DRENRO-816551 format. One record per residue: x, y, z of N, C-alpha, C in turn; residue in one letter. Coordinates in steps of 0.001 Angstrom, whole numbers, plus 524288, in hexadecimal, padded with zeros to 5 digits. Atoms other than C-alpha are relative to their C-alpha. Layout:
BEGIN
XYZXYZXYZa...
This chain:
BEGIN
802878023F7FB636742C4F54E970CA7FD607FAD77FE8Bm8028180501800FC66F3D4E763971EE7FA19800AC7FF99s805A57FFA0800C96613A4E51696D977FCF57FE05804B9s802BF8021B7FB6B65DD14DDD597A3D8022F80270804F6s7FE6D7FD247FB5465E4C4E5DF9869E7FFEA7FC5E804B5w7FFBC8030D7FB29662B64DF339932F7FF18803BF80485i801877FC567FBDF65BF44E5FC99E7B8016A7FDE180566s7FEE1801947FAA065E414E5C09AD127FBD47FC3B8020Fm80444803967FEAC6510F4DEEF9AE977FCB07FF307FB21n8031B80127804A5648224D8649A4A97FB197FD07801B5h804AC802757FDDE63AAB4D5DC9AA857FCD77FD277FBD2f80312802798041B634734D29999D6B8020C7FA967FE8Bl7FDB78051F8013963DAD4C6F399C217FEFC7FBFA80444a8012B803C47FBDE638B74C0AD9A89B7FC717FBAF7FDE8e8032A80464801EF631FD4B3669A7137FA398016C7FF65p805867FEE6800FC624644B4269A1427FC897FDCD80451k803188025C7FBCA61F6A4AB239ABF17FFC680392804C0a7FFE07FC637FB996239F4B4FB9B63E7FC7E804B47FEECl803277FB698015161D504C0729AF497FA2D7FEA28001Br80572801BA7FFD1610B44B8AC9ADBC7FE337FF71805A7f8015C800C17FA82610DE4B5219BC357FF338053B802C0a800A67FAE17FD92612964C36C9C00D7FAD5802807FE6Am8050B7FDE1801BA606D54C7649B7DC7FB807FD5B802F7r80407802D77FD185FEB04BCD49BE677FFE4801C9805B5k7FFB87FE4A7FA8E603694C1559CBC47FD5D80549800B2a8027E7FAE37FFB15FF4E4CF5F9C92B7FA117FF7B7FF85a805A1800D6800A95F2054CAB09C4677FDA17FD9E804EAa801DC8027E7FB395F0B14C2559D09F7FEE18041680442r800BA7FBEC7FC0E5F2664CE469D9477FB75803927FE7Fv804497FCA0801BB5E94E4D6AF9D1177FABB7FD7980123i804F0802BC7FF205DEB04CC669D1FC7FEC47FF44805CAd800E4800BA7FA635E0984CB0B9E0AE7FD97804CA80290s801D37FAFF7FDD35DD2F4D96C9E3058026C8012280557c7FD2B7FF0A7FB1E5E6F34D9329EE5980596801747FE7Dr7FB617FDD88027D5F2A54E1B59EB4B8047A80170803B5y7FBF07FE597FC4B5FA2E4E5239F7C77FFDB7FC7F804D2v7FF50803227FB395FF554DC78A02E57FC127FB8B80053l803788047F7FFF85F8274D01C9FF56803227FB0E7FED9d7FDB08052D8005F5FB354C2229FB5E8050E7FFD67FCE4r7FB438002C8033D6053D4C4A79F0B4804B08020B8030Be7FBC67FDC17FCD960D6E4CD3D9F992801977FC4080458c7FEC68039D7FBBB60C6D4C3C0A04F7802EC7FB327FE01e7FD76804A78022D610364B84E9FC5980594801247FE59k7FAAD7FEBC801A061BE84BF329F68A8036E80133804B3f7FCF57FF0C7FB40620634C409A03E9801EB7FADA8024Fe7FE90805187FDCA620384B603A08BA8040D7FD3F7FC9Cq7FC5D802A88038C6270B4B09B9FCA4805698028480029r7FAE77FD758005E631AF4BAE09FC72803187FF8E8050Ew7FD03800847FB22635484BA83A0ADD801FA7FA6B8009Cc7FE23805647FFDC636114ABA9A09EF804987FF3B7FC4Dq7FBB480050803B763EBD4ACF59FDFA804FF8023280255t7FB6D7FD707FDA9647C44B5E1A05AF801DB7FD61804FFc7FE90802717FB12647F34AD52A11C57FE9C80348804B4g801E37FCCE7FBAD640A14B717A1A4B7FA707FE7080168s80526801977FE1D634054B5C8A22067FB9D803847FE13r804237FC498013762CAF4C20CA1DEA8016C803477FB37f7FF677FC758046762AC84C9F1A11977FBD18042B80045g803A17FB987FFD1624784D75DA111380090803027FAE3i7FFBE7FD7880512621694DC6DA037E7FF67805E380071g800207FA4C7FFFC623A74EAD6A00DB7FF7C802027FA68t800BD7FDAD80523621924F4479F5B5804D58000A7FCA4g7FB117FFE0802E362FF64F4769F1E7804797FECF803B4n7FB75801517FCDD63DA94F18E9F68E801B980450803ABg7FEA97FB977FC9F640484FF2A9FBF07FCA47FFF0804E9l80371800397FB736345E4FE46A04C0801567FB5E8037Dd7FE90804927FCE26388E4F0B0A08FD80492801428039Ba7FB7E7FE887FCCB645874F625A0DC47FE72803CF80450l801977FC267FC0E63F66501C8A14A77FCBF7FD7680453e80357802917FC1C635194F974A1B59803357FC4D80360i7FC99803707FCF163F884EFA2A1F73802E98031380430a7FD447FCAF7FC3A647364FA8EA25FC7FC51801CF8044Bl803C67FE167FC2A63B194FFF3A2C8C7FE017FB9380378r8019D804727FCC86371A4F263A3112803F47FEF68045Da7FBD78008C7FC19644244F1ECA38328004D804B1803AFl800197FB1B7FCF8640D44FF4EA3E17805088031A7FF4Fr7FB7A7FCCB8015B64C8A50561A37697FDFE8051B7FDC4i802017FAF0801A064A6A513ECA35C0803AF8046780158g7FCC87FB5E7FF0F64F4552188A39468044C7FF0F80400p7FB77800957FCA165CD4521ACA3F3B802E37FAEA7FF53g7FD8480511800DF65FC8513ACA3B3A8032A8000A7FAF7d7FCBA8006A804A566A8651066A318D7FF967FA8C7FDA7e80027804E9802E6669E7505E5A272D804728000F7FC10v7FB808003F803896766F50200A20337FE677FD107FB0Fi801038029B804F1675124FEBDA11E38040F801B67FC07t7FC277FEFC8041467C5A4FFB0A05087FEB3804E27FCDCt800CD7FB9A8038A67E3250B709FC447FF527FE337FA66s80083802238054B67DDE5026F9F06C7FB047FCC57FFC6m8050B802938000266F834FF489EF517FC078036F7FD44t8044F7FCD1801FB6629A503CF9E9A97FE6C803EF80433a801547FBCC7FC6465DC5510689EFCA7FBED7FE4E80401f8042E801B67FC7F652325093C9F5E0802147FE0280533a7FDD6802257FB2465B02502AE9FFF1800998044080414t7FF067FBB37FC5565F0850F85A06207FB1180333800E1v804E37FD177FF6A6520B5162EA03897FC827FD7E80420l8032A802AA7FC0D64B5F50BDBA0BE5801BD8018080580a7FDEF7FE767FADA6543E50F3AA17617FE56805938013Fi801827FA927FF3A6519651DBAA15957FA2B8007080124l805A27FFBF7FF36642EC51B84A14B67FE687FDDE8054Fr8010E801FD7FABE64357513C1A2163801A9803E480431a7FE407FC027FC5A6497B51FCEA279F8055B7FF0080247g7FAD5801607FDF36569651935A2A458044C8027B7FCB8a7FB6E7FDA2802886644951D11A260E803087FBCE7FD0Fi7FCA4803AD802DA66AED51572A1B18805BB80165800D8p7FA537FF527FF936797751393A1D61802637FCA67FBAEv7FE3E8028A804CA6809951029A10D98055D7FD89800A7l7FB16802E97FFCB68B1F505B8A109C801CE7FECB7FA76a7FDB58011C8051769428501EDA058B7FEFC7FA517FE73d800CE8053680225693D44F5C19FD17805317FD2A7FF73i7FB61803068015869D3B4EAD09FA428011E800AD7FA30e7FED17FFBE8059B6A4724ECAE9ED667FEED7FAB47FD7Dp80139804E1802B36A0294E2929E38B7FA4D7FE978009Eg80568801AD7FF3B6938B4DDA99E9967FC428049A80073t803227FB427FF2A68E894EB689ECD57FC0C7FF728046Ba80379800897FB7E6878B4E63E9F8F480279802AA804BAv7FE657FD1B7FB626888D4EC7FA0657804FE7FDBF80265l7FAF18019C7FDDA696434EC1BA0C3F7FFC87FFE4805F4a8003E800537FA48696E24E73AA1A628037C803F7802C8p7FC6B7FC637FD676A2B44EFADA1DC07FDC98058480016e802547FAD08004469B904FBE0A19577FB5E80074803B0s8046D7FFFD7FC6868F554F840A20E8801E6800938059Ev7FDCF7FF987FABE6979A4F68AA2D1880177805A48014Bq7FE6D7FA8D7FF1F69CCC50468A2B677FB3F8039980093r804B97FCCD7FFC168ED650984A2A427FCDB7FF1B80500c802F8801787FB6068A2250342A36DA800668042E80441l800267FC5B7FB9A685E550CA0A41BB7FC277FDF88040Et803B3801877FBE567DD550BECA4E197FA5A800907FE3As805587FF3B801F1671FA5100CA46077FE897FC2A7FBABr8011B803BE8042F67301504F9A3C0E7FBE57FC19801C9t80428803AB7FEBE666784FCF5A3C247FFCB7FB617FC3Cr8008780434803D4667E44F4DAA2FCF80410800937FBBCa7FD4480011804FD66FC94F103A23F27FC0B7FE637FBE5v803718013E80464667C24F167A1781803797FDF17FB9Dl7FC66802B18038566EDE4E783A0F097FD747FF3D7FAA7l8020D800698055566C9E4E8A1A005F802BF7FB8E7FD2Av7FDCC8044B8031A66E854DC3E9F86780080801E47FA55h7FF8C7FD2D804EB673624E4409ECFA800B67FC527FB63l7FFE7802DE804F36713B4DEBB9DF4A7FE1A7FA5A80088y801DB805567FF2A66BE64D2279E579803D57FC7C802BEg7FBCF8030E7FD8C677F24CDD19ED2F7FF807FFFC805F2r7FF5D8008D7FA5A6781C4C8979FB11805CA7FF4580134l7FA7F8007D7FE8B685384C9DDA01DF8009380079805E9a7FE817FFC67FA7568A804C737A0F937FB478001E803AEr804AD7FFA07FCC867D124C4CCA153C800E37FE0E80591m7FECB801C47FAB4682924BD3FA20BB802988045A80322d7FD817FB9D7FD5568B2C4C8EDA23FC7FBFD804178019Af803AD7FBC27FEE7680194D2D8A23087FC427FE898046Ew8039B801A47FBE7676FC4CAFCA2B89802BE8000E8054Dr7FD218002F7FB13681644C8D1A35F98019080575801CBd7FE2C7FABF7FE97686804D6C7A35817FB8A803418022Fw804787FCFA7FE196791A4DCF8A37087FE2F7FE0080550c8019E802337FAFC675A24D3A6A41F9803B58019D8045As7FC277FEB87FBFB682424D676A49477FFD0805C280185s8006C7FA677FED767FB64E52FA48757FA688019080173h805617FF097FE5D6714F4E3CDA4C097FD3B803DC7FC66n802C17FCC9803D366C854EA43A3F907FD3D7FC607FC25i8033680321803856629C4E592A35A3802907FF7F7FAA6a7FE77800D780568666604DF91A28A37FB08800107FCB2l804647FF868039E65CC24E3D7A1E19802187FEEA7FA8Di7FE4C8013E8055165DEB4DE1FA10777FCC2802FB7FBFCe802757FDD3804A865AEC4E5D6A0430800C47FBF77FBAEd7FFC58046B803A1657D14DA599FB477FDA28014E7FAB2c802C27FE5F804B8652744E2419EFE7802217FD717FB10a7FD8B80244804A165C094DBD69E6758019D7FA4F800D6q7FDA5804FF7FE6C65E534CEC39ED1E7FC117FB8C80098a803E38042D7FFA56524C4C6229EB21802887FAAA7FEFFh7FDFF805658001B656564B7E89EDC1805DF7FF89800E4l7FA738007C7FEB6664914BB389F0B88008C7FCE480510a7FF8E803C67FBB66698B4B1019FA528059B7FFE380212c7FADD8003B7FD74674CC4B0C1A0415800077FB71803D6w7FF718048F7FC9B678A64A3B7A0A1F7FAAC7FDB88018Cq804FE802887FF2D66AF149E71A089B7FB898037A801B1g804247FC657FE5B663614AA7BA0D217FF5C804587FBF8s801267FC458042F65CCD4B428A041E7FFE4805A1801E7r800697FA697FEED65D2E4C2DCA03647FAB8801268027Ea804B87FEB37FD206534A4C88DA0CC27FF847FD228051Eg8005C8031D7FB37655764BE5CA175C8045180140803EDs7FB967FEE37FC8B661DF4C416A1D477FED580485803B7f801267FB797FCCE65CFF4D123A22307FB687FF178039Fg80489800497FC92653664D34EA2D2B7FB1B801787FCF5v8043C7FE938038664AFB4D95AA227F80279801757FAC7i7FDC57FF428053464CEE4DA63A13D17FBDE802197FC4Bs8039B7FD92803B4646FC4E152A0820801537FE657FA73a7FF7B801538058B644BE4DD5D9FA047FD01803EE7FCB7f802DB7FD2A8040A640CB4E4EA9EDFB7FE847FC2F7FBB9s801BD8030B80489638E04DEC79E3097FED9803987FB65f800557FC888048B63A824E9F39D97F800A07FCAC7FB0Dy800148037480490638984E49D9CB9E805427FDDE7FE30p7FAEF801D7801ED647234E39E9C87B802EC7FC8D803E1t7FD64803587FC2E64A8E4DC109D4E17FFD57FA4C7FE31k7FFE98058E8017B64DA64CD8D9D4097FA997FD8680090n805898013E7FF9363FDC4CB569D90A7FD24805317FFEEl802607FAE3800A8638094D6CC9D3F77FA297FFB07FF0Dg805957FF78800FF629D94DAF19D3EB7FF458030B7FAE8a801197FCB48048F6233D4E3019C94F7FF4B805AA801A3l800207FABC7FDCA624B44EF3F9D17B803187FFE480507g7FD3F7FFE57FB04629B84F30B9DED77FDCA7FBEB803B9d80192803D07FC0A629654E8C19E98A804B07FEF480380a7FBC48011C7FC616315C4E5389F5917FE4D7FC2C80431g8012B803CD7FBD8632334DC0BA012A803FA8009880468m7FCBD8007B7FB57637724DBC7A0F037FFC67FA52801B0i7FFF9805397FDB963BB34CE9EA1467802E78002D80536v7FD9F800567FAD763F154CB6EA22727FE197FAFD802A1t801B78046D7FCCE63E6A4C02FA2C147FE61801B980571s8017C7FDCD7FAF463B4E4C938A377E7FA35801757FFDBd805A07FEE88004762C944C92CA3A2B7FE8B805958016Ap801467FA9F7FE8762C9D4D686A40B280164803C87FBA5e7FE9C7FC9F8046C633DB4DCDBA35687FC1E7FF4E7FB85l803E0800F58041C62A6D4D660A2BF27FADC802C080148a804D57FD627FE6C61EDA4DB8BA33A98005E805E17FF1Fr7FF647FA5A800946242E4E958A33EA8005A8018B7FA3Fr7FF827FEB88058E627CC4E91FA257F7FAAF7FFCF7FD50a8052D800728025261A2C4E47EA21B47FC868048B8019Ba803007FB8F7FE23614484EF47A29F7801BB8050C7FD56m7FDF37FB218022861D2C4F9F6A24D57FEC1800967FA2Cl801187FF988059B61AAB4F6A4A167F7FA518017B7FEF0r805A37FF41800A760C024F84BA18C97FE188046E80383n8017F7FB437FD1D60AEA50613A1E6D8012A7FFB3805D3y7FF1C800A77FA6C610015014CA2B8C7FB6C7FD77802BCg804CB802447FDE1603CD4F92CA2D99800357FA0C7FFF0s800E1805A57FFB46018C4EB40A32207FA367FEC28002Be805A2800A77FF825F3264ECEFA35027FD60804907FD49q802867FC09803315EA3E4F44BA2BCA7FE28804AC8034Ar801A07FB3C7FD5E5E86C5025FA300F80371801A68047Cg7FC7B7FEAA7FBB95F35550226A3A3680596800507FDFBq7FAC47FEF380214600D8507CAA37788039C801938047Ah7FC8C7FEB97FB9760A10506D2A43168051C802907FE58p7FB5F7FD5C802066155A50B6CA3A767FEC4802777FABDe800927FD9380522616B151426A2E9D803147FCC77FC13a7FD618034C803D3619B050A39A242980001802667FA9Dg800047FE3E8056B619E650B18A156C7FC0B7FCAB7FCFBv8034E8032080368611985061DA0A30803927FD567FC09n7FC68802D58036F61A344FBD4A03E87FEA67FA3A80023s801F98055B7FFEE6134B4EF2BA00AA800C87FD8F7FAA4r7FF60802EB804E4616814E4FA9F6667FA947FEB97FDE7l80547800C8801F360A804E5109EDBD7FF567FA867FDBCd801468055D80173603AE4D8A09E981801E87FE887FA89e7FE50801508054D606EB4D96F9DB06805DD7FF097FFDAi7FA53800D37FFFF615864DB049DD6A801687FB00802EBq7FEFE804E27FD22615414CFFE9E7757FEC57FB477FC90a8016D804548037160E474C7359DDB1804057FF487FBACa7FBED8003B804106183D4CA8E9D321804E77FD718023Bi7FB468021F7FD91623694C7769DC777FF687FA3080134l800EB805947FF1561D474BA6D9E000800D87FCD17FB08l7FF37802BE804F361D8F4B6B09D195805B68001B7FE48e7FA807FF858019562B854BB619CFA9803B17FCEA80386r7FC8F802987FC3B631084B4E59DBD1801D87FA9A7FE3Cl7FE138053180198631764A6EC9D63B8042D8002F7FBB9p7FC157FF838042363A0B4ABF29CB178053A802098020Dw7FB6A7FD357FE07643E94B28A9D400804E57FCA080035l7FB658036A7FFC564CF34A6DD9D5F7802807FF747FA9Fe7FDE28008E8054A64E724A4BA9C74B802578051A7FE0Dd7FE037FAE9801B2650184B3349C49F8053580141802BBf7FB287FF0A7FD1E65A8E4B3DF9CF338047B7FCC17FDC3t7FBF3803418026F662094A86F9C947801D2802617FAD7r7FE887FDA980501661B34AF699BC3D80358804D7800D3r7FCC17FB727FECD667044BBF79C215805917FE4580167r7FAD5801EF7FE84672264B4379C805802FC7FE037FB42r7FD71801EE804BF674E84ADED9BAD2802108048C7FCB8a7FE327FB5C802E9675B24BB459B43F804D38024A802A3v7FB8E7FDCD7FD2467EBA4C0589BEE8804DA7FC977FF73a7FB948038F8009E6874A4B4349BDEA8027F8008F7FAA0s7FDF47FF5380548688984B5EE9AF3E8031A805137FF8Fa7FD187FB118000D68C9A4C4109B10F8053F7FF60802CDy7FB35800A67FCFA6967F4C0509BB66804257FCE77FD23g7FC4B8032D802EC69CB14B6409B2808019C8027F7FAD3q7FF117FE2C8054A69BB54BDB89A5C7802418056D7FF78g7FE0F7FA9E8007669ECA4CC069A874805B280025801A5i7FA56800087FF1E6AD6F4CDD99A75C80280805327FE84r7FDE97FAD58013A6AF144DC5E9A4CE802F180214804BEn7FD017FE2E7FB746BA0B4E17D9AD9B7FE278053F80222p8020B7FB077FE136B2FE4EE929AEA07FB337FF4D80371q804D4801167FD286A77E4E7FC9B549801227FCB2804CAv7FF85802FB7FB266A72C4E3789C35D7FAE17FD19800EFq804A78032F7FF1B69DB44D83E9C59D7FEE17FF90805D2l8012D800DA7FA746967E4D61A9D262802597FADD801D7p7FDC3804EC7FE0B69D024CBDE9DAF67FBD27FBD1800A8p8039A804557FF3A696D94BE7D9DBF77FE2D7FFDF805B6q801D0800807FA9268E4D4BC729E8028029F7FB66802A5p7FD8D8043D7FD0E693654B3AB9F2CD7FD4B7FACA7FF08e802E68049D801A7688BB4AA029EF257FC17801C07FBE3e803467FE6B8046C680914AA049E2BE7FAA7801F2801A7e805447FE977FE5B673B34AAED9E9FF7FFAF8055680291s7FFF67FB007FD3C677EF4B78A9F0BA7FF0D804A77FC71a800C47FBA4803A6675FC4BFB69E4677FBB17FE897FC2Dh80447800FB803AE669834C0BC9DC5880043803AE7FB53v7FED07FCD5804A266EFF4CAD29D2BF7FB4D803297FE20h803E87FC238019C664144D4B19D2EA8026B803B87FC08h7FCFC7FCDE803BA66E624DCE59CC258055B7FD8A7FF4Al7FA978018D800FC67B324D92B9C5AD80305805027FEEDy7FD867FADC8001D683ED4E4D49C847805E17FF797FF50v7FA667FFBA800F56915D4E6D29C26D801E28057D80157i7FDC67FAD17FF3169A874F2389C4BB803CE801337FB93c7FC9D7FE56804436A1994F9E99BA3E80108805D480098c7FEA67FA757FF7F6A8EE506CD9BB2C7FDE7803377FB70d802457FD58804926A3A350A279ADA27FA4B7FE5D7FF67s8055C801FE7FFE1695B2506D59B16A7FC80802617FBCAr8037A7FD7A803C468ED0510DA9A8DA801417FE567FA6Fl7FE78801C780537696A650CEA99CEC7FE517FA607FF1Aa801AF8056F8007D693C04FE8F99F907FA187FFAF7FF47l805AE7FFFD8008F68544501659A1367FE5F801A17FA7Fa8012F7FE4A80558685205089999435801827FBCE7FC0De7FE60804528036068CA34FD7B98DC67FBE67FBAB7FFFAh80419803F97FF9E682674F3DF992B67FB0A801CE7FD32l804BD7FDF980281677494FCA798E258005F7FFB97FA18r7FF4F8001E805B667CF14FDA09807C7FF6D7FA7A7FDDBr8008280577801A267CD34EECC980067FAD97FD95801D7h80536801DA7FEC666EBE4EDDE9847D7FF627FD8A8054Eg80034802497FAC06710D4EADE992D57FF1580456803FBi801197FC427FBDE66AF24F26799DF7803767FEE3804B9e7FD50800857FAFE6729A4F4DB9AA6E7FDAE80419803ADs802187FC447FC2D66FCB4FC8D9B6D580408800E080441a7FC747FECA7FBB567690502C29C26D7FD0F7FFA780529m80251800C97FACF672D04FDE59D00B80470800128040Dh802857FAE77FFED67612507359D6918044D803FE7FF2Fy7FBA27FC9E8017967E1D5123D9D0898013A80442803FEp7FF2B7FBEE7FC1167C8451B8F9DC047FF147FDA08055Dl800C5802627FAD767EF3516009E9A27FC9E8037D80371p803D47FD427FCBA675A1519F69F46C8021A8051D80224i7FDFC7FB3C7FD9867EA3523F69FA9D800D78046C7FC15h7FFDE7FBE9803FC67F0652B5B9EDA87FA87801E57FE86f805527FE38800EF6702A52C7A9ED5F7FEE2804BB8037Eq800A07FB0B7FD3366BDA53A1A9F17F7FD8E7FF6280567r8024C800607FAC1662E7536119FCD78037B7FD26803EEp7FCBE803387FC9466DCA52D77A024A8058D8021B8009Fc7FAAB7FDEC800196799753653A00E28025A800A58056Da7FDFF7FEFE7FABD67AAC538D1A0F817FF4E7FB67803B0d800B9804857FC9A677F252B2EA1487805317FE448025Bl7FB308021C7FDB8681E85255AA1E03801D17FB447FCEFp7FDC08043E8031968B1A51B78A18058050C7FE1A80276r7FAF0802137FE506977151382A19E3803F4804738003Fd7FC377FBB27FF916A1AA51D0EA1F0B8049D7FF7C7FC47p7FBC5800B4803C96AB805172DA158B7FE26800B77FA61q801FF7FEF6805396A2BB51A77A0A0B7FD627FB487FD88g802DF80408802E869B4C512919FFF28029D7FF3C7FAB2l7FCB68002A804AB6A631510909F6387FE487FBCA7FC2Bv801558044D803846A22D5035A9F0DC7FA91800B67FD98y8052A7FEE28022E69401507669EF3E80072803E47FB85a7FF4E7FC13804196985C513279E75B802A07FDA77FB31e7FD5D80282804696A17F50B009DEF87FC407FC7E7FCFEq803988039D8028E69717500D99DC467FBCD802FF7FCFBh804307FD038028468C8B50ACC9D933801D3802A17FAFDa7FE017FD3D80498695585118B9CF4F801477FC607FB78s7FE4A803968041C6984C5052E9C79A7FC347FB797FEFAs8036E804948007868CF74FB7C9C93F7FC76800677FB3Bc803768004C80486684FF4F7169BD8C7FD507FAB280008l80305804D17FFEB67A204ECF89BD4B7FF137FE077FA7As801058028D804FC6793A4E3659B1F97FACC7FD1680046l804CE803187FFE966CA34DC6D9ADE9800FE7FAA880280p7FF78805137FD6066AC74D0859B6A57FA9A7FE65801E4c8054E801747FE9665CDD4CBA79B65C7FEBB7FA927FDDFh800F6805818014A656914BE339B4FD7FE8C7FEF57FA54p801C3800D180561651B14C0539A72680466800787FBF5q7FBA47FFA0803B165F344C2369A12A8013F7FAA97FDB3m7FE69804E980277662E24B7C099745805E97FFE07FF42n7FA51800AF8005B6707E4B285994718027A803BC7FC13q7FDE07FC63803E06725E4BAF89885B8006C8057D80239m7FFD27FACC7FD9F66F284C7389900B8046480054803FEe7FBBE8000F7FC29678684C36B99AFF80540800677FD3Ai7FB127FFE5802EE6834D4C0E099128800F68055B7FD9Aa7FF667FACE80258680A24CDF198AA0801D180408803FFr7FE487FC717FBDF681FD4D54799779805C67FF1080137v7FA8B8014D7FEC868EBA4CE1F99A7A803A5802067FBBBi7FCA97FE5E80449694724D0A398D138005B805EB7FFA0d7FFF97FA4C80063690704DEEC98D3C8034B8027180446t7FCBE7FDF97FBBA696954E15399A81805C27FEEE7FEDCv7FA8980152801246A2FF4DA529964A8022C803467FB8An7FE397FCDE8046D6A39F4E281989D0800DA805C080158d7FF997FA7F7FE836A3344EF429915F805AD80185800CEf7FAC87FDBC7FF3A6AF964F76B990857FF4280596801E2a8007B7FACA7FDC76B1B5503DA998107FFD58041B7FBBBr
């Protein structure tokens, strides 16, 4: 095994200036003695919604809560159906279930692994209220189609942007296409806090009002609760940390794209299927670089023996998860989701990787034999 381990993330290798700034930010909040829903949160909400090209930002405790509150802000609940993908993190579907609605699982496109329009069309019923579009691995695709299709069917487009910070389609950023969108700032995200954190963005003032109310016990005025909301507020320390990390995001994103480009040019193992190039470079921020290999477990072990970490996102599609086994789905099945889940493998692709590490990953993958 190599003496230097290449991990999926390497926080200790982040710039010293950034780490120093985060320590100062935490101290700033501690000294303020104001820890929940104050200036840091308000400032980050404003900065992030502007970054996304939306009018309003509502900070939440995490990305799952952001999705649930977004659904509830739209008054989507019992009896309503929300079409989404079976190839996603469990939180996507859990948010629909927690809102009381019915997730309907559609298939993915082979290659990109994003939601397939033809499958969504087959899932459409008179009870469909929304499409929850996941920008899987950080890729935007067919956003003009999704916006037009949802509008023509009078259903809401909701974006799950948990992996797509700064992804851009024809000049517009992730989070600005849907009527309401949700972000996660979990530490491993492209823009990550030092714990759980999330954000809802929207340009609809009424949805923003309802989301802000629902995240705070269903209250707009102290002591009055016209709805049963939740307790999900972006705390001041995490907001302050995110404010310090935000100026680094553009550079970190360029570095992720450089790593992905090197992999795309350098990996030439016929047993490995590479992800297709995005239609435009800005449409993919490479939160994950995911290859497919029929001998995935053997490849993962080969990488481990050579000091390289890998991961599986996600080895079990949603419809194979026990709580979701009976959910409605595409009547033609979820064949591509199952194929992708059985062969996908994530390679290290983070901003702190150096050229020698990138070359080592490429060479190790190319040296793999069944």
